[in-house]
Structure formats: structure tokens, C-alpha cells
N, C-alpha and C positions, 0 to 999 in steps of 0.2 A: 874801152872801159872808161874813159871819158864822160860817156855819155849817160852810163850808169850814176856812175858818180852824182853829175849835174841834175839827171830826172829824180834823183833821191832827195837833191836837196830845194828842188821848186816844189815836192809834191806837197800837198798838205798832209798833218798826220791828225789821225781820228783825234785821239786826246786834245790837240789843243785847237783846232780846225785852221790852221795857218801852217803856211811850210816856212824850216829854219832860214830862208830867205827871207820869206816875209817878217821873223820875227827880228832879224839882223836889221834888214834895211825897213823895214815900215810900209812895202812896196811889193807887189808882184815884180817878177823880174824885167819882165818888158813895160810895163810902167813904169822902174827905175829907170829903164835906158830914156823912156820915150821923155820923161819930165826932168831930167838933165840938162836941160835946154832949156826948159820953158823957163824959170824963175830966173831974171835978170841981179836981183839983189840977195846976195850969198846969207844975209843977217837973217830977212824975212824966211829964207828955204832953210834956215836952220830951226828956225821956231818953230815952224811949220812942221819940220821931220821932228821934235821936239814932241810938240803937240800930239800927235799921229805915234811918238811911240809911247806915251802913257797910255792912248784909252787902246792901243792894240793892247800893252800890259795888264793892265784890266779886263779888256775881252779875255785873255790868255787866261789866268789868272781864274777869271769864272767860270768856262769848260773845263780846264783842270778838276776845279773841286767836283763840277759836275760830273765828270766822268771818274774820279776818285771816292764816291759818294757812288758810283753806280757799282763800280768794283766791291766794294765793304759789303753793299744788300747782296749783292751775287758769292762773295765770303761765306756773310752771317747764314745764307740757307744752309750750305752745309756742317757749318760749328754747331756743336752741340754741346750744351751744358752739363760737363763733370761735377759729380760731388766727390769730393775726396774725403773717406773719413780716419781717422787715427786707426793704425795697424794697415790701410791698406799698401799694397805692393806699385812701386810708380818709379819711371823709368828715370833717372838724374846724370846730366852730362858733366863730366869731371874735364874742367877745360886747364887744370891746370896740370894734368899727365898727358893730356894730348898731346901730339907734336903737333907745332906750330906748321899753319897751312898743309896738312895731312888731310884733314878730319873732313871736307869735302861741307856739304847739308847736310844738316841734323835733321 
């Protein structure tokens, strides 16, 4: 079980291009363990990690935006414009009368 969790943590996700481990620690798991002893000065190590974190954040935001735009295009292909006119019958969800937590997806 622990190997499955570890594999999930270090596997890059399609939407971000990074693994959850990389998003938290700014490095691959193996590089993280190797680099732990490379820099003798804690201050310079901290500054380098902050710079890497900002770079990773910008890259992930760009990839997420790109992924969201792609999903929007796929959704918009199937969506169709609907023109409602006065007198047309439409389905309306009355949330006030619905029992809380019982409605599921609408």
C-alpha cells in the first residue's frame, strides 16, 4: 500500500506537468535527497528554493490555464445555444424545497 501512495506522489500529473512532490518541494524526489547535502549555507539554500518555487508556480499556472482552455474547447463543442421564448416550458430546480444533501447532481 505504501508503494502505491509513493508512486502517486512522485508521478507527474497531466494537468500540471509536475508531481505533487515537485509542487511541494520544488524538486524530484531523488534530486531532493541528493541536494540536501550540496549547499553548505542554509540562507543561500532557502533563497534558491524560494526562486525555484516561484518559477514552478508560474509554470504550473500556465499549464493549468492551458489545460482549462482545452477542456473549455471540448465542452463548448458539445454545448449548443438555446433560445427560450416567452411561454416555453423549462425545467426549474427549486432548491428551497429540496432536502439538503439528497439531490445529488442536477
